[in-house]
N, C-alpha and C positions, 0 to 999 in steps of 0.2 A: 699148573693153571687152576686146578680145582681148589687149591688152597687160597688163591686170590679171590675166586668167586665166593668162597665161603666167608672170607673176611669182608668182602664188599656187601654181601647180604646182611651180615651181622651189623656192619656200620650203618647201613640204611635203616635197619630196624631200630637201632639205638637213636639215630638222629631223628626219626619221625615220631618216636615215643618217649623222648627224653623227659618231658614233664611228668608223665605217668610213672616212669621208672623212679624219678626223684620222689614222687608222692608215695610210692610203695616203700622206698627206703626210709623216708621220714616216718611213715606209719609204724614200720618195724622197730625203729629206734625209739619212738614214742612208747610203744608197748613195753619194750625191754627196760627203758629207764623209769617208767612209772612204777614198776615193781621194785627196782633198786631204791628209788626215792622213798617209796612207802616203807620199806624195811628200815632205812635209816631214820626216818621220822618216827616210826613206831618204837624203835629202840630208844630214841631220845625221849619220847613221852613216858616210857616206862622208867627211864633213869631219873627224870625230873619228878615223877610221882603223879602224873596225870594220865592214867590209862583210860579214862573215860573219853578222851579226845581221839583215841585210836579208831573208833567207829567212823568218825568224820573222815579220817585219813583213808580208811578202807573204802568208803563210798566215793571219795575223790579218785582213788586208784582205779576203781572199776569204771568210773565215768571216763577217765583218760584211756583205759584199755578199750572200752566200747567205741570211743571216738576213733582210736587207732584202727580198730577192726573195720569200721565203716569206711575210713579213708583207704585202707588196704583193699577192701572189696571193690570200691569205686575205681581205684587205680588199676586193678587187675581186669575189671570188666571193660575198661576203656582202652586197653592195650590192643593194638591192631596187628593181628597175626597174618592177615590176608590183605589182598588188594581190593577187596569187595567194597570197603568203605573208605572214602576219601574225606579228609578233615579240612573243612574250610575252603576248599578249592571248587566245590560244586556250586555252580550258579543255577538258581531256579529259572526254569523257562517261563517267560512271560506268556500270558494268554494272547492268542492271536487277535488282531483288531476285529471289530464287528463286521467290517466289509468282507473279510476272508471267511468268517463264520457264515455269513449270508450266502456267499458264493458256494460254499460247501453244501449248505442246506439245499440250494437250488439244484445242485448236481445229484444229491441224494433223493430228491423228490421224484425223479424219473423211476426209481426202483420201488417206491412205495406202492404204486398201483399195479406193478407188473405181476402177472399171475405166475409166470415161469421165467426164471433167470437162466439164460443160456451162456455157456462159456464160449470163448473164441473158437476153441477146437470143435465144439458142437456145430457152430455156424459153418465152419469150413467143411466139415463132413457132410452137412446138409447140402451145401452148394455142389459138392462132388457127386452126391447121389442124384441131384437134379440134372447135372450135366451128363451122367452116364445113362440116364433113361432115354 
């Protein structure tokens, strides 16, 4: 039974984070292939006799690597490992209508001027003390 629960949890994780997992894989492939393409193009430029173009290839390679690292970090940061954050399902609560706000304000007005607020238990104890006297 534990085996099924483990696979169910893993399936739920992959299903809810599929786009970020794909983004991480694309970023890793981009980083890997940028180096391979750079090596091939640099070898070609040396063979043709234009080694001055290698600097541009190196700048392009590092631009692609940095882009891949940014995508990788973004994908990792957006992975949901806990249930604390729901994606897209959360509806924002609308503000209560002004009539309800006014009613709440009227109820709270009673307590603004009160010198001492007493709890329900204090009131009951005071009533018992008065009865016992």
